[in-house]
MOPAC internal coordinates of N, CA, C and O (Angstrom, degrees):
PM7 1SCF
backbone

  N    0.0000 0     0.00 0     0.00 0    0    0    0
  C    1.4558 1     0.00 0     0.00 0    1    0    0
  C    1.5336 1   109.80 1     0.00 0    2    1    0
  O    1.2310 1   119.33 1   108.32 1    3    2    1
  N    1.3392 1   118.87 1   -71.68 1    3    2    1
  C    1.4519 1   122.55 1   176.46 1    5    3    2
  C    1.5183 1   109.13 1  -157.76 1    6    5    3
  O    1.2310 1   121.20 1   -21.35 1    7    6    5
  N    1.3284 1   115.31 1   158.65 1    7    6    5
  C    1.4593 1   121.28 1  -176.31 1    9    7    6
  C    1.5225 1   110.42 1   -94.35 1   10    9    7
  O    1.2310 1   120.23 1   -70.81 1   11   10    9
  N    1.3144 1   117.17 1   109.19 1   11   10    9
  C    1.4555 1   122.56 1  -177.23 1   13   11   10
  C    1.5259 1   111.55 1   -75.81 1   14   13   11
  O    1.2310 1   119.99 1   149.87 1   15   14   13
  N    1.3210 1   117.62 1   -30.13 1   15   14   13
  C    1.4714 1   121.46 1  -177.53 1   17   15   14
  C    1.5182 1   112.60 1   -56.42 1   18   17   15
  O    1.2310 1   120.37 1   147.46 1   19   18   17
  N    1.3115 1   116.90 1   -32.54 1   19   18   17
  C    1.4605 1   120.61 1  -175.77 1   21   19   18
  C    1.5233 1   114.04 1   -88.23 1   22   21   19
  O    1.2310 1   120.11 1   179.29 1   23   22   21
  N    1.3223 1   117.39 1    -0.71 1   23   22   21
  C    1.4600 1   119.75 1   177.91 1   25   23   22
  C    1.5240 1   109.46 1   -75.30 1   26   25   23
  O    1.2310 1   120.24 1   -36.68 1   27   26   25
  N    1.3293 1   117.15 1   143.32 1   27   26   25
  C    1.4596 1   119.94 1   178.60 1   29   27   26
  C    1.5366 1   111.56 1   -74.10 1   30   29   27
  O    1.2310 1   121.16 1   -14.46 1   31   30   29
  N    1.3204 1   115.39 1   165.54 1   31   30   29
  C    1.4675 1   120.43 1  -179.40 1   33   31   30
  C    1.5252 1   111.91 1  -102.56 1   34   33   31
  O    1.2310 1   120.08 1  -163.99 1   35   34   33
  N    1.3143 1   117.45 1    16.01 1   35   34   33
  C    1.4579 1   120.00 1   179.10 1   37   35   34
  C    1.5240 1   111.30 1  -103.94 1   38   37   35
  O    1.2310 1   120.00 1    -5.17 1   39   38   37
  N    1.3360 1   117.61 1   174.83 1   39   38   37
  C    1.4688 1   121.34 1  -176.36 1   41   39   38
  C    1.5235 1   112.70 1   -68.35 1   42   41   39
  O    1.2310 1   121.46 1   -20.78 1   43   42   41
  N    1.3240 1   114.81 1   159.22 1   43   42   41
  C    1.4503 1   119.97 1   176.18 1   45   43   42
  C    1.5104 1   112.22 1   163.96 1   46   45   43
  O    1.2310 1   121.19 1    12.43 1   47   46   45
  N    1.3179 1   115.33 1  -167.57 1   47   46   45
  C    1.4611 1   122.86 1   178.15 1   49   47   46
  C    1.5200 1   108.70 1  -119.42 1   50   49   47
  O    1.2310 1   121.16 1   -35.16 1   51   50   49
  N    1.3234 1   115.39 1   144.84 1   51   50   49
  C    1.4616 1   120.39 1   176.27 1   53   51   50
  C    1.5201 1   107.91 1  -119.02 1   54   53   51
  O    1.2310 1   121.30 1   -34.85 1   55   54   53
  N    1.3241 1   115.12 1   145.15 1   55   54   53
  C    1.4577 1   121.99 1  -177.74 1   57   55   54
  C    1.5196 1   108.47 1  -122.61 1   58   57   55
  O    1.2310 1   120.42 1   -64.55 1   59   58   57
  N    1.3222 1   116.81 1   115.45 1   59   58   57
  C    1.4564 1   121.52 1   175.26 1   61   59   58
  C    1.5254 1   107.59 1   -87.52 1   62   61   59
  O    1.2310 1   120.93 1   -45.66 1   63   62   61
  N    1.3358 1   115.82 1   134.34 1   63   62   61
  C    1.4638 1   120.94 1  -179.30 1   65   63   62
  C    1.5203 1   110.30 1  -122.35 1   66   65   63
  O    1.2310 1   120.98 1   -30.20 1   67   66   65
  N    1.3371 1   115.73 1   149.80 1   67   66   65
  C    1.4626 1   120.69 1   177.99 1   69   67   66
  C    1.5272 1   109.66 1   -88.33 1   70   69   67
  O    1.2310 1   120.36 1     5.69 1   71   70   69
  N    1.3367 1   116.91 1  -174.31 1   71   70   69
  C    1.4649 1   120.27 1  -175.34 1   73   71   70
  C    1.5229 1   113.80 1   -65.56 1   74   73   71
  O    1.2310 1   120.33 1   158.13 1   75   74   73
  N    1.3289 1   116.97 1   -21.87 1   75   74   73
  C    1.4697 1   119.52 1   177.30 1   77   75   74
  C    1.5265 1   112.02 1   -87.42 1   78   77   75
  O    1.2310 1   120.29 1   177.77 1   79   78   77
  N    1.3379 1   117.05 1    -2.23 1   79   78   77
  C    1.4583 1   121.00 1   179.64 1   81   79   78
  C    1.5123 1   113.97 1    89.68 1   82   81   79
  O    1.2310 1   120.65 1  -176.38 1   83   82   81
  N    1.3213 1   116.37 1     3.62 1   83   82   81
  C    1.4681 1   121.09 1  -179.94 1   85   83   82
  C    1.5330 1   109.68 1   -78.36 1   86   85   83
  O    1.2310 1   120.72 1   -42.92 1   87   86   85
  N    1.3304 1   116.23 1   137.08 1   87   86   85
  C    1.4614 1   121.15 1   177.12 1   89   87   86
  C    1.5237 1   108.53 1   -71.24 1   90   89   87
  O    1.2310 1   120.78 1   -58.13 1   91   90   89
  N    1.3478 1   116.12 1   121.87 1   91   90   89
  C    1.4610 1   119.97 1  -179.48 1   93   91   90
  C    1.5301 1   112.55 1  -110.06 1   94   93   91
  O    1.2310 1   120.72 1   167.58 1   95   94   93
  N    1.3457 1   116.22 1   -12.42 1   95   94   93
  C    1.4633 1   119.27 1   176.88 1   97   95   94
  C    1.5201 1   110.08 1  -158.76 1   98   97   95
  O    1.2310 1   120.98 1   -42.03 1   99   98   97
  N    1.3286 1   115.73 1   137.97 1   99   98   97
  C    1.4605 1   122.56 1   174.49 1  101   99   98
  C    1.5141 1   107.12 1  -120.72 1  102  101   99
  O    1.2310 1   120.54 1   -51.57 1  103  102  101
  N    1.3188 1   116.57 1   128.43 1  103  102  101
  C    1.4584 1   120.98 1   177.59 1  105  103  102
  C    1.5115 1   110.60 1  -131.11 1  106  105  103
  O    1.2310 1   121.06 1   -16.43 1  107  106  105
  N    1.3244 1   115.58 1   163.57 1  107  106  105
  C    1.4621 1   120.49 1   177.64 1  109  107  106
  C    1.5182 1   108.44 1  -120.67 1  110  109  107
  O    1.2310 1   120.83 1   -21.13 1  111  110  109
  N    1.3335 1   116.01 1   158.87 1  111  110  109
  C    1.4559 1   119.37 1  -177.04 1  113  111  110
  C    1.5150 1   111.30 1  -153.77 1  114  113  111
  O    1.2310 1   120.89 1   -32.97 1  115  114  113
  N    1.3267 1   115.90 1   147.03 1  115  114  113
  C    1.4650 1   121.81 1   169.76 1  117  115  114
  C    1.5211 1   108.86 1   -73.71 1  118  117  115
  O    1.2310 1   121.36 1   144.32 1  119  118  117
  N    1.3279 1   115.00 1   -35.68 1  119  118  117
  C    1.4563 1   123.17 1  -179.14 1  121  119  118
  C    1.5252 1   106.13 1  -134.90 1  122  121  119
  O    1.2310 1   120.41 1   -76.01 1  123  122  121
  N    1.3251 1   116.83 1   103.99 1  123  122  121
  C    1.4678 1   120.82 1  -174.40 1  125  123  122
  C    1.5300 1   112.72 1   -57.09 1  126  125  123
  O    1.2310 1   119.95 1   133.35 1  127  126  125
  N    1.3171 1   117.70 1   -46.65 1  127  126  125
  C    1.4654 1   120.31 1  -177.95 1  129  127  126
  C    1.5275 1   111.27 1   -60.97 1  130  129  127
  O    1.2310 1   120.57 1   132.45 1  131  130  129
  N    1.3138 1   116.52 1   -47.55 1  131  130  129
  C    1.4599 1   120.96 1  -177.28 1  133  131  130
  C    1.5319 1   111.28 1   -63.98 1  134  133  131
  O    1.2310 1   120.59 1   139.43 1  135  134  133
  N    1.3381 1   116.49 1   -40.57 1  135  134  133
  C    1.4715 1   120.27 1  -177.98 1  137  135  134
  C    1.5257 1   111.29 1   -67.61 1  138  137  135
  O    1.2310 1   119.88 1   132.03 1  139  138  137
  N    1.3124 1   117.83 1   -47.97 1  139  138  137
  C    1.4698 1   120.77 1  -178.55 1  141  139  138
  C    1.5297 1   109.96 1   -66.58 1  142  141  139
  O    1.2310 1   120.59 1   142.86 1  143  142  141
  N    1.3165 1   116.47 1   -37.14 1  143  142  141
  C    1.4685 1   121.12 1   178.30 1  145  143  142
  C    1.5301 1   110.92 1   -60.82 1  146  145  143
  O    1.2310 1   120.33 1   147.65 1  147  146  145
  N    1.3262 1   116.97 1   -32.35 1  147  146  145
  C    1.4651 1   120.34 1  -179.38 1  149  147  146
  C    1.5362 1   112.03 1   -62.92 1  150  149  147
  O    1.2310 1   119.93 1   151.51 1  151  150  149
  N    1.3178 1   117.74 1   -28.49 1  151  150  149
  C    1.4663 1   120.27 1   177.65 1  153  151  150
  C    1.5225 1   111.23 1   -69.26 1  154  153  151
  O    1.2310 1   120.68 1   143.77 1  155  154  153
  N    1.3168 1   116.31 1   -36.23 1  155  154  153
  C    1.4637 1   121.77 1  -175.33 1  157  155  154
  C    1.5231 1   111.65 1   -80.27 1  158  157  155
  O    1.2310 1   120.17 1   143.91 1  159  158  157
  N    1.3228 1   117.29 1   -36.09 1  159  158  157
  C    1.4580 1   121.08 1  -173.90 1  161  159  158
  C    1.5271 1   114.46 1   -83.99 1  162  161  159
  O    1.2310 1   119.96 1   155.85 1  163  162  161
  N    1.3194 1   117.68 1   -24.15 1  163  162  161
  C    1.4619 1   119.67 1  -176.47 1  165  163  162
  C    1.5255 1   111.00 1   -72.96 1  166  165  163
  O    1.2310 1   121.26 1   -43.88 1  167  166  165
  N    1.3121 1   115.19 1   136.12 1  167  166  165
  C    1.4750 1   120.84 1   176.04 1  169  167  166
  C    1.5130 1   111.66 1   -99.95 1  170  169  167
  O    1.2310 1   120.14 1   163.31 1  171  170  169
  N    1.3244 1   117.35 1   -16.69 1  171  170  169
  C    1.4587 1   121.20 1  -174.68 1  173  171  170
  C    1.5298 1   112.26 1  -108.54 1  174  173  171
  O    1.2310 1   120.12 1  -136.04 1  175  174  173
  N    1.3343 1   117.37 1    43.96 1  175  174  173
  C    1.4559 1   121.38 1   179.11 1  177  175  174
  C    1.5229 1   110.08 1   -69.80 1  178  177  175
  O    1.2310 1   120.51 1   -34.73 1  179  178  177
  N    1.3348 1   116.63 1   145.27 1  179  178  177
  C    1.4617 1   118.94 1   175.85 1  181  179  178
  C    1.5338 1   108.76 1   -69.22 1  182  181  179
  O    1.2310 1   120.74 1   -12.13 1  183  182  181
  N    1.3120 1   116.19 1   167.87 1  183  182  181
  C    1.4733 1   121.56 1  -173.50 1  185  183  182
  C    1.5288 1   112.12 1   -60.00 1  186  185  183
  O    1.2310 1   120.38 1   138.15 1  187  186  185
  N    1.3263 1   116.88 1   -41.85 1  187  186  185
  C    1.4660 1   120.56 1  -179.12 1  189  187  186
  C    1.5303 1   110.76 1   -63.28 1  190  189  187
  O    1.2310 1   120.57 1   134.31 1  191  190  189
  N    1.3223 1   116.52 1   -45.69 1  191  190  189
  C    1.4615 1   120.55 1  -178.89 1  193  191  190
  C    1.5203 1   111.17 1   -67.77 1  194  193  191
  O    1.2310 1   119.98 1   141.26 1  195  194  193
  N    1.3181 1   117.64 1   -38.74 1  195  194  193
  C    1.4623 1   121.51 1   177.11 1  197  195  194
  C    1.5288 1   110.52 1   -61.51 1  198  197  195
  O    1.2310 1   120.64 1   137.23 1  199  198  197
  N    1.3154 1   116.39 1   -42.77 1  199  198  197
  C    1.4669 1   121.71 1   178.16 1  201  199  198
  C    1.5350 1   110.20 1   -63.04 1  202  201  199
  O    1.2310 1   120.53 1   138.11 1  203  202  201
  N    1.3293 1   116.60 1   -41.89 1  203  202  201
  C    1.4546 1   121.34 1   177.58 1  205  203  202
  C    1.5252 1   110.52 1   -59.68 1  206  205  203
  O    1.2310 1   120.16 1   127.80 1  207  206  205
  N    1.3214 1   117.30 1   -52.20 1  207  206  205
  C    1.4643 1   122.12 1  -176.61 1  209  207  206
  C    1.5238 1   111.38 1   -60.22 1  210  209  207
  O    1.2310 1   119.94 1   143.71 1  211  210  209
  N    1.3108 1   117.71 1   -36.29 1  211  210  209
  C    1.4670 1   121.04 1   178.50 1  213  211  210
  C    1.5255 1   112.34 1   -65.18 1  214  213  211
  O    1.2310 1   120.10 1   155.12 1  215  214  213
  N    1.3193 1   117.41 1   -24.88 1  215  214  213
  C    1.4633 1   121.47 1  -178.02 1  217  215  214
  C    1.5282 1   113.82 1   -94.59 1  218  217  215
  O    1.2310 1   120.19 1   168.92 1  219  218  217
  N    1.3278 1   117.24 1   -11.08 1  219  218  217
  C    1.4661 1   120.52 1  -177.78 1  221  219  218
  C    1.5244 1   110.45 1   -72.46 1  222  221  219
  O    1.2310 1   121.17 1   -54.60 1  223  222  221
  N    1.3281 1   115.37 1   125.40 1  223  222  221
  C    1.4643 1   121.90 1   177.05 1  225  223  222
  C    1.5205 1   111.61 1  -110.37 1  226  225  223
  O    1.2310 1   120.64 1   150.59 1  227  226  225
  N    1.3260 1   116.39 1   -29.41 1  227  226  225
  C    1.4621 1   119.11 1  -179.57 1  229  227  226
  C    1.5229 1   110.13 1  -149.12 1  230  229  227
  O    1.2310 1   121.82 1   -13.08 1  231  230  229
  N    1.3131 1   114.11 1   166.92 1  231  230  229
  C    1.4544 1   121.76 1  -176.34 1  233  231  230
  C    1.5175 1   109.23 1  -137.90 1  234  233  231
  O    1.2310 1   121.11 1   -43.40 1  235  234  233
  N    1.3119 1   115.49 1   136.60 1  235  234  233
  C    1.4535 1   121.95 1   170.71 1  237  235  234
  C    1.5083 1   106.86 1  -124.36 1  238  237  235
  O    1.2310 1   120.37 1   -22.34 1  239  238  237
  N    1.3149 1   116.89 1   157.66 1  239  238  237
  C    1.4551 1   119.25 1   175.63 1  241  239  238
  C    1.5173 1   109.76 1  -141.56 1  242  241  239
  O    1.2310 1   121.49 1   -23.46 1  243  242  241
  N    1.3213 1   114.75 1   156.54 1  243  242  241
  C    1.4527 1   122.23 1   175.32 1  245  243  242
  C    1.5223 1   105.84 1  -127.76 1  246  245  243
  O    1.2310 1   120.66 1   -62.87 1  247  246  245
  N    1.3119 1   116.34 1   117.13 1  247  246  245
  C    1.4538 1   121.09 1  -179.78 1  249  247  246
  C    1.5279 1   109.85 1   -80.03 1  250  249  247
  O    1.2310 1   121.05 1   -33.12 1  251  250  249
  N    1.3280 1   115.59 1   146.88 1  251  250  249
  C    1.4624 1   121.66 1   176.63 1  253  251  250
  C    1.5259 1   108.82 1  -127.42 1  254  253  251
  O    1.2310 1   121.05 1   -11.01 1  255  254  253
  N    1.3155 1   115.59 1   168.99 1  255  254  253
  C    1.4611 1   120.05 1   180.00 1  257  255  254
  C    1.5238 1   112.80 1   -78.66 1  258  257  255
  O    1.2310 1   120.47 1   155.71 1  259  258  257
  N    1.3423 1   116.70 1   -24.29 1  259  258  257
  C    1.4635 1   119.55 1  -177.66 1  261  259  258
  C    1.5261 1   110.49 1  -160.05 1  262  261  259
  O    1.2310 1   121.00 1    -4.50 1  263  262  261
  N    1.3191 1   115.70 1   175.50 1  263  262  261
  C    1.4684 1   121.56 1  -177.54 1  265  263  262
  C    1.5226 1   112.93 1   -65.63 1  266  265  263
  O    1.2310 1   120.34 1   144.02 1  267  266  265
  N    1.3105 1   116.96 1   -35.98 1  267  266  265
  C    1.4641 1   120.59 1  -179.19 1  269  267  266
  C    1.5236 1   109.97 1   -62.67 1  270  269  267
  O    1.2310 1   120.40 1   135.68 1  271  270  269
  N    1.3277 1   116.83 1   -44.32 1  271  270  269
  C    1.4631 1   119.80 1   177.11 1  273  271  270
  C    1.5239 1   110.92 1   -62.22 1  274  273  271
  O    1.2310 1   119.94 1   140.89 1  275  274  273
  N    1.3241 1   117.72 1   -39.11 1  275  274  273
  C    1.4662 1   121.44 1   178.36 1  277  275  274
  C    1.5237 1   110.37 1   -63.24 1  278  277  275
  O    1.2310 1   120.43 1   138.12 1  279  278  277
  N    1.3127 1   116.78 1   -41.88 1  279  278  277
  C    1.4693 1   122.50 1   179.22 1  281  279  278
  C    1.5297 1   110.54 1   -60.34 1  282  281  279
  O    1.2310 1   120.79 1   132.77 1  283  282  281
  N    1.3282 1   116.10 1   -47.23 1  283  282  281
  C    1.4692 1   120.86 1  -179.47 1  285  283  282
  C    1.5252 1   110.64 1   -67.45 1  286  285  283
  O    1.2310 1   120.38 1   137.59 1  287  286  285
  N    1.3289 1   116.88 1   -42.41 1  287  286  285
  C    1.4672 1   120.88 1   179.47 1  289  287  286
  C    1.5249 1   111.12 1   -62.36 1  290  289  287
  O    1.2310 1   120.21 1   137.87 1  291  290  289
  N    1.3269 1   117.20 1   -42.13 1  291  290  289
  C    1.4587 1   120.09 1   178.10 1  293  291  290
  C    1.5212 1   110.26 1   -58.07 1  294  293  291
  O    1.2310 1   120.53 1   134.05 1  295  294  293
  N    1.3113 1   116.60 1   -45.95 1  295  294  293
  C    1.4589 1   121.66 1   179.79 1  297  295  294
  C    1.5284 1   110.71 1   -57.17 1  298  297  295
  O    1.2310 1   120.61 1   133.43 1  299  298  297
  N    1.3175 1   116.44 1   -46.57 1  299  298  297
  C    1.4703 1   121.55 1  -179.49 1  301  299  298
  C    1.5293 1   111.18 1   -63.96 1  302  301  299
  O    1.2310 1   120.38 1   133.91 1  303  302  301
  N    1.3316 1   116.89 1   -46.09 1  303  302  301
  C    1.4656 1   120.92 1  -177.67 1  305  303  302
  C    1.5276 1   112.41 1   -65.06 1  306  305  303
  O    1.2310 1   120.22 1   140.66 1  307  306  305
  N    1.3204 1   117.19 1   -39.34 1  307  306  305
  C    1.4635 1   119.96 1   179.25 1  309  307  306
  C    1.5228 1   110.04 1   -66.65 1  310  309  307
  O    1.2310 1   119.99 1   137.40 1  311  310  309
  N    1.3210 1   117.63 1   -42.60 1  311  310  309
  C    1.4666 1   120.90 1   178.30 1  313  311  310
  C    1.5301 1   110.60 1   -62.11 1  314  313  311
  O    1.2310 1   120.83 1   139.95 1  315  314  313
  N    1.3222 1   116.01 1   -40.05 1  315  314  313
  C    1.4673 1   120.87 1  -176.84 1  317  315  314
  C    1.5239 1   112.95 1   -72.77 1  318  317  315
  O    1.2310 1   120.17 1   135.37 1  319  318  317
  N    1.3365 1   117.29 1   -44.63 1  319  318  317
  C    1.4640 1   120.89 1  -171.88 1  321  319  318
  C    1.5261 1   114.57 1   -99.16 1  322  321  319
  O    1.2310 1   119.66 1   163.66 1  323  322  321
  N    1.3273 1   118.25 1   -16.34 1  323  322  321
  C    1.4667 1   122.62 1   179.78 1  325  323  322
  C    1.5395 1   112.13 1    47.81 1  326  325  323
  O    1.2310 1   119.69 1  -124.48 1  327  326  325
  N    1.3293 1   118.19 1    55.52 1  327  326  325
  C    1.4660 1   120.28 1  -177.17 1  329  327  326
  C    1.5270 1   111.94 1   -62.62 1  330  329  327
  O    1.2310 1   121.47 1   -37.12 1  331  330  329
  N    1.3073 1   114.78 1   142.88 1  331  330  329
  C    1.4643 1   122.00 1  -176.58 1  333  331  330
  C    1.5205 1   113.40 1   -57.06 1  334  333  331
  O    1.2310 1   119.69 1   141.83 1  335  334  333
  N    1.3207 1   118.21 1   -38.17 1  335  334  333
  C    1.4591 1   121.01 1  -173.05 1  337  335  334
  C    1.5236 1   114.75 1   -95.55 1  338  337  335
  O    1.2310 1   119.72 1  -178.10 1  339  338  337
  N    1.3279 1   118.14 1     1.90 1  339  338  337
  C    1.4657 1   120.58 1   172.77 1  341  339  338
  C    1.5237 1   107.73 1   -91.81 1  342  341  339
  O    1.2310 1   120.58 1   -70.77 1  343  342  341
  N    1.3175 1   116.49 1   109.23 1  343  342  341
  C    1.4618 1   118.62 1  -177.98 1  345  343  342
  C    1.5208 1   111.86 1   -89.72 1  346  345  343
  O    1.2310 1   119.81 1   155.25 1  347  346  345
  N    1.3331 1   117.96 1   -24.75 1  347  346  345
  C    1.4529 1   121.50 1   178.13 1  349  347  346
  C    1.5160 1   109.82 1   -94.60 1  350  349  347
  O    1.2310 1   120.13 1   -20.66 1  351  350  349
  N    1.3021 1   117.35 1   159.34 1  351  350  349
  C    1.4594 1   125.11 1   175.35 1  353  351  350
  C    1.5260 1   114.26 1    73.51 1  354  353  351
  O    1.2310 1   118.69 1   178.74 1  355  354  353
  N    1.3103 1   120.10 1    -1.26 1  355  354  353
  C    1.4583 1   120.01 1  -179.18 1  357  355  354
  C    1.5204 1   111.97 1   -74.03 1  358  357  355
  O    1.2310 1   120.49 1   144.60 1  359  358  357
  N    1.3342 1   116.68 1   -35.40 1  359  358  357
  C    1.4540 1   118.41 1   177.31 1  361  359  358
  C    1.5214 1   107.85 1   -80.07 1  362  361  359
  O    1.2310 1   120.19 1   -31.95 1  363  362  361
  N    1.2903 1   117.24 1   148.05 1  363  362  361
  C    1.4686 1   120.81 1  -175.98 1  365  363  362
  C    1.5262 1   111.59 1   -78.95 1  366  365  363
  O    1.2310 1   119.96 1  -161.64 1  367  366  365
  N    1.3104 1   117.68 1    18.36 1  367  366  365
  C    1.4584 1   121.30 1  -175.83 1  369  367  366
  C    1.5150 1   113.22 1   -88.07 1  370  369  367
  O    1.2310 1   119.53 1   167.57 1  371  370  369
  N    1.3069 1   118.50 1   -12.43 1  371  370  369
  C    1.4607 1   118.30 1  -171.15 1  373  371  370
  C    1.5256 1   114.40 1  -125.30 1  374  373  371
  O    1.2310 1   120.25 1  -139.48 1  375  374  373
  N    1.3134 1   117.12 1    40.52 1  375  374  373
  C    1.4523 1   119.03 1   175.34 1  377  375  374
  C    1.5225 1   109.67 1   -62.03 1  378  377  375
  O    1.2310 1   120.88 1   -33.54 1  379  378  377
  N    1.2939 1   115.92 1   146.46 1  379  378  377
  C    1.4579 1   120.36 1   176.03 1  381  379  378
  C    1.5262 1   108.91 1   -84.00 1  382  381  379
  O    1.2310 1   120.80 1   -36.61 1  383  382  381
  N    1.3141 1   116.08 1   143.39 1  383  382  381
  C    1.4508 1   122.49 1   175.70 1  385  383  382
  C    1.5178 1   108.01 1  -111.28 1  386  385  383
  O    1.2310 1   121.16 1   -32.53 1  387  386  385
  N    1.3145 1   115.38 1   147.47 1  387  386  385
  C    1.4625 1   120.63 1   178.13 1  389  387  386
  C    1.5203 1   107.50 1  -101.93 1  390  389  387
  O    1.2310 1   120.95 1   -46.89 1  391  390  389
  N    1.3205 1   115.80 1   133.11 1  391  390  389
  C    1.4479 1   121.23 1   179.08 1  393  391  390
  C    1.5239 1   109.46 1  -124.20 1  394  393  391
  O    1.2310 1   120.49 1   -45.54 1  395  394  393
  N    1.3108 1   116.66 1   134.46 1  395  394  393
  C    1.4604 1   121.88 1   171.83 1  397  395  394
  C    1.5190 1   106.88 1  -100.16 1  398  397  395
  O    1.2310 1   120.46 1   -50.37 1  399  398  397
  N    1.3047 1   116.73 1   129.63 1  399  398  397
  C    1.4656 1   119.77 1   179.83 1  401  399  398
  C    1.5263 1   109.85 1   -74.82 1  402  401  399
  O    1.2310 1   121.09 1   -24.13 1  403  402  401
  N    1.3153 1   115.52 1   155.87 1  403  402  401
  C    1.4573 1   122.19 1  -179.92 1  405  403  402
  C    1.5283 1   108.36 1   -97.69 1  406  405  403
  O    1.2310 1   121.32 1  -111.36 1  407  406  405
  N    1.3283 1   115.07 1    68.64 1  407  406  405
  C    1.4491 1   122.11 1  -177.23 1  409  407  406
  C    1.5245 1   108.95 1  -125.02 1  410  409  407
  O    1.2310 1   120.49 1   -10.91 1  411  410  409
  N    1.3030 1   116.67 1   169.09 1  411  410  409
  C    1.4571 1   120.19 1   178.35 1  413  411  410
  C    1.5284 1   110.88 1   -56.43 1  414  413  411
  O    1.2310 1   121.05 1   138.27 1  415  414  413
  N    1.3386 1   115.61 1   -41.73 1  415  414  413
  C    1.4517 1   122.55 1   174.22 1  417  415  414
  C    1.5197 1   107.49 1  -117.87 1  418  417  415
  O    1.2310 1   120.34 1   -89.27 1  419  418  417
  N    1.3478 1   116.95 1    90.73 1  419  418  417
  C    1.4700 1   120.37 1  -174.44 1  421  419  418
  C    1.5273 1   112.65 1   -57.64 1  422  421  419
  O    1.2310 1   121.83 1   -37.25 1  423  422  421
  N    1.3245 1   114.10 1   142.75 1  423  422  421
  C    1.4588 1   121.58 1   175.80 1  425  423  422
  C    1.5182 1   108.64 1  -108.02 1  426  425  423
  O    1.2310 1   120.66 1   -23.91 1  427  426  425
  N    1.3144 1   116.35 1   156.09 1  427  426  425
  C    1.4593 1   121.87 1   174.60 1  429  427  426
  C    1.5198 1   107.28 1   -99.67 1  430  429  427
  O    1.2310 1   120.68 1   -53.83 1  431  430  429
  N    1.3305 1   116.30 1   126.17 1  431  430  429
  C    1.4574 1   122.25 1   178.51 1  433  431  430
  C    1.5183 1   108.99 1  -124.25 1  434  433  431
  O    1.2310 1   120.70 1   -24.81 1  435  434  433
  N    1.3073 1   116.27 1   155.19 1  435  434  433
  C    1.4585 1   121.43 1   173.48 1  437  435  434
  C    1.5126 1   108.13 1  -107.14 1  438  437  435
  O    1.2310 1   120.58 1   -46.97 1  439  438  437
  N    1.3199 1   116.50 1   133.03 1  439  438  437
  C    1.4557 1   121.31 1  -179.34 1  441  439  438
  C    1.5201 1   108.98 1  -127.02 1  442  441  439
  O    1.2310 1   120.58 1   -20.56 1  443  442  441
  N    1.3028 1   116.50 1   159.44 1  443  442  441
  C    1.4673 1   121.64 1   178.00 1  445  443  442
  C    1.5191 1   112.54 1   -97.72 1  446  445  443
  O    1.2310 1   119.82 1  -175.60 1  447  446  445
  N    1.3366 1   117.95 1     4.40 1  447  446  445
  C    1.4615 1   119.60 1   176.55 1  449  447  446
  C    1.5246 1   109.23 1  -144.64 1  450  449  447
  O    1.2310 1   120.65 1   -18.45 1  451  450  449
  N    1.3212 1   116.36 1   161.55 1  451  450  449
  C    1.4606 1   121.68 1  -174.15 1  453  451  450
  C    1.5221 1   112.91 1   -68.40 1  454  453  451
  O    1.2310 1   119.83 1   151.84 1  455  454  453
  N    1.2972 1   117.92 1   -28.16 1  455  454  453
  C    1.4624 1   120.47 1  -175.19 1  457  455  454
  C    1.5128 1   112.69 1   -77.82 1  458  457  455
  O    1.2310 1   120.25 1   165.12 1  459  458  457
  N    1.3106 1   117.13 1   -14.88 1  459  458  457
  C    1.4517 1   120.29 1  -178.07 1  461  459  458
  C    1.5091 1   112.72 1    79.65 1  462  461  459
  O    1.2310 1   120.67 1  -174.23 1  463  462  461
  N    1.3188 1   116.32 1     5.77 1  463  462  461
  C    1.4629 1   120.17 1   178.15 1  465  463  462
  C    1.5215 1   108.71 1   -92.13 1  466  465  463
  O    1.2310 1   121.04 1   -24.61 1  467  466  465
  N    1.2776 1   115.61 1   155.39 1  467  466  465
  C    1.4517 1   119.65 1   178.03 1  469  467  466
  C    1.5086 1   110.97 1    99.61 1  470  469  467
  O    1.2310 1   120.74 1    29.32 1  471  470  469
  N    1.2925 1   116.19 1  -150.68 1  471  470  469
  C    1.4634 1   121.72 1  -173.56 1  473  471  470
  C    1.5206 1   111.00 1   -81.15 1  474  473  471
  O    1.2310 1   120.95 1   -44.04 1  475  474  473
  N    1.3096 1   115.79 1   135.96 1  475  474  473
  C    1.4515 1   121.90 1   176.81 1  477  475  474
  C    1.5170 1   109.41 1  -109.17 1  478  477  475
  O    1.2310 1   120.86 1   -29.04 1  479  478  477
  N    1.3216 1   115.95 1   150.96 1  479  478  477
  C    1.4504 1   121.92 1  -179.70 1  481  479  478
  C    1.5080 1   109.05 1  -124.51 1  482  481  479
  O    1.2310 1   120.07 1   -32.24 1  483  482  481
  N    1.2885 1   117.47 1   147.76 1  483  482  481
  C    1.4561 1   121.06 1   174.36 1  485  483  482
  C    1.5068 1   111.54 1   126.06 1  486  485  483
  O    1.2310 1   120.52 1   -16.42 1  487  486  485
  N    1.3179 1   116.62 1   163.58 1  487  486  485
  C    1.4548 1   121.42 1  -174.82 1  489  487  486
  C    1.5182 1   113.87 1   -75.63 1  490  489  487
  O    1.2310 1   119.90 1   170.78 1  491  490  489
  N    1.3420 1   117.80 1    -9.22 1  491  490  489
  C    1.4532 1   120.40 1  -174.71 1  493  491  490
  C    1.5243 1   112.56 1   -95.68 1  494  493  491
  O    1.2310 1   119.74 1  -173.21 1  495  494  493
  N    1.3103 1   118.10 1     6.79 1  495  494  493
  C    1.4544 1   121.11 1  -176.86 1  497  495  494
  C    1.5227 1   108.91 1   -78.60 1  498  497  495
  O    1.2310 1   121.06 1   -50.03 1  499  498  497
  N    1.3086 1   115.59 1   129.97 1  499  498  497
  C    1.4615 1   119.18 1   176.72 1  501  499  498
  C    1.5187 1   109.44 1  -112.18 1  502  501  499
  O    1.2310 1   120.73 1   -20.63 1  503  502  501
  N    1.2941 1   116.21 1   159.37 1  503  502  501
  C    1.4722 1   121.21 1   179.82 1  505  503  502
  C    1.5180 1   108.24 1   -88.20 1  506  505  503
  O    1.2310 1   120.25 1   -93.01 1  507  506  505
  N    1.3285 1   117.13 1    86.99 1  507  506  505
  C    1.4741 1   121.32 1   179.48 1  509  507  506
  C    1.5068 1   110.83 1  -102.85 1  510  509  507
  O    1.2310 1   120.10 1   180.00 1  511  510  509

């Protein structure tokens, strides 16, 4: 299927492709090697994931500098390629928004709405 040993241990997105080379799933990871390895080692995969893994012929990855970049890249790739096995993010209703906090040392946060209110996503979120 693919060689997991050569995958890097940094953040990024992975693209599973079928035998025709079509992208069938886009995922993101804090650690690409560990995340992709989890698909191969698990014996108790749900039916959808098992079906996905059976169709994977090749793997590509795009490394990022951090988790936030991986999150944004995943969103872009899913919108662009519309992979069969990505059920979230396909509708244009859930784009991520970037928010800069109004602090002495501003942080970058990801939000699901323009106002920045509600749930935030990303490694920079603090419990304030």
